[in-house]
C-alpha positions as CSV (number, residue, x, y, z in Angstrom):
1,M,-52.6,49.0,-30.9
2,D,-49.0,49.1,-29.6
3,E,-48.2,45.9,-31.5
4,E,-49.6,47.4,-34.8
5,L,-47.5,50.5,-34.3
6,T,-44.4,48.5,-33.5
7,E,-44.9,46.3,-36.6
8,E,-45.4,49.4,-38.8
9,V,-42.1,50.9,-37.4
10,K,-40.3,47.7,-38.1
11,Q,-41.6,47.5,-41.7
12,E,-40.8,51.2,-42.4
13,T,-37.3,50.8,-40.9
14,S,-36.7,47.6,-42.8
15,A,-37.8,49.3,-46.1
16,S,-35.7,52.4,-45.5
17,N,-32.4,50.6,-44.9
18,G,-32.6,47.9,-47.6
19,G,-34.3,45.3,-45.5
20,K,-31.8,45.3,-42.7
21,R,-33.1,45.4,-39.2
22,Y,-29.9,45.1,-37.3
23,H,-30.4,48.2,-35.2
24,L,-33.7,46.8,-33.9
25,R,-31.8,44.0,-32.0
26,Q,-31.7,44.3,-28.3
27,R,-28.1,45.1,-27.4
28,K,-26.4,43.5,-24.4
29,G,-24.1,45.5,-22.2
30,L,-20.5,44.5,-21.5
31,Q,-20.1,41.9,-18.8
32,R,-17.9,43.4,-16.1
33,F,-15.9,41.3,-13.6
34,P,-14.5,42.5,-10.3
35,N,-10.7,43.0,-10.3
36,E,-10.1,39.9,-8.2
37,E,-11.6,37.8,-11.0
38,H,-9.2,39.0,-13.7
39,V,-6.5,36.5,-14.8
40,L,-3.5,37.3,-16.9
41,L,-2.0,34.4,-18.8
42,T,1.6,34.9,-20.0
43,D,4.5,32.7,-20.9
44,E,6.9,35.5,-19.9
45,G,8.8,34.6,-23.1
46,E,9.4,37.7,-25.2
47,P,10.3,41.2,-23.9
48,E,8.4,44.0,-25.4
49,I,11.0,46.7,-25.1
50,F,14.8,47.0,-24.9
51,E,14.7,47.8,-21.2
52,K,12.9,44.6,-20.4
53,A,15.3,42.6,-22.6
54,K,18.2,44.0,-20.5
55,R,16.6,42.8,-17.3
56,D,15.3,39.5,-18.7
57,T,16.6,36.2,-17.4
58,H,17.8,35.5,-20.9
59,N,19.4,38.9,-21.4
60,L,22.7,37.4,-22.6
61,E,20.9,35.6,-25.4
62,W,18.9,38.7,-26.4
63,L,22.0,40.9,-26.3
64,S,24.0,38.4,-28.3
65,D,21.3,38.2,-31.1
66,M,21.0,42.0,-31.1
67,Q,24.8,42.2,-31.7
68,D,24.4,39.6,-34.5
69,E,21.6,41.7,-36.1
70,M,23.8,44.9,-36.0
71,D,26.8,43.0,-37.4
72,S,24.6,41.7,-40.2
73,L,23.3,45.2,-41.1
74,H,26.9,46.5,-41.3
75,E,28.2,43.5,-43.3
76,N,25.3,43.8,-45.8
77,N,25.7,47.6,-46.1
78,T,22.0,47.9,-45.3
79,Y,22.3,51.6,-44.5
80,E,24.7,54.5,-44.7
81,L,25.2,56.9,-41.9
82,T,25.0,60.5,-43.2
83,K,24.2,64.0,-41.8
84,L,20.5,64.6,-41.6
85,P,19.3,67.4,-43.9
86,K,17.8,70.5,-42.3
87,G,14.2,70.2,-41.5
88,R,14.2,66.4,-41.6
89,K,13.5,64.1,-38.7
90,P,15.3,60.8,-38.2
91,L,13.4,57.5,-38.6
92,R,12.5,56.1,-35.2
93,N,13.2,52.4,-34.6
94,K,12.6,49.7,-32.1
95,W,13.7,46.2,-31.3
96,V,11.3,43.3,-31.8
97,Y,12.1,40.1,-29.8
98,K,10.8,36.6,-30.7
99,M,11.6,33.2,-29.3
100,K,11.5,30.4,-31.9
101,S,11.2,26.8,-31.0
102,V,11.3,24.3,-33.9
103,D,10.0,21.2,-32.2
104,G,9.6,22.1,-28.5
105,R,12.3,19.6,-27.5
106,N,15.3,21.7,-28.3
107,P,16.1,25.0,-26.5
108,P,14.4,28.0,-28.2
109,K,16.3,30.3,-30.5
110,Y,16.3,34.0,-29.6
111,K,15.7,36.4,-32.4
112,A,16.1,40.2,-32.1
113,R,15.3,42.4,-35.1
114,I,15.5,46.1,-35.4
115,V,12.5,47.7,-37.3
116,V,11.4,51.2,-38.2
117,K,8.5,52.5,-36.1
118,G,5.4,53.6,-37.9
119,F,5.2,57.3,-38.9
């Protein structure tokens, strides 16, 4: 009798949601691991924030490219400094750091770009 009832429920559910029975699948819980089994893989290549770039072993390369980026913005008249109108907030920005390696044999190039943060 239980099998008949289960089959009826499946058919009704299937008909009511356009033939899909995805919610009838048995769900598996998340597999948890003890803390000592966690592994973090990183190449320690690119800092995420300015503070880390200052303390990075390649800080001179990062700071040099940051200066190049600022010089480029000034030379290209990318922006104009003005007084902020009342009631307006300034755009927030952040530095994005990337290491680029063309072929893996030559030393990487350090790229620092300043971008506007999301609103």
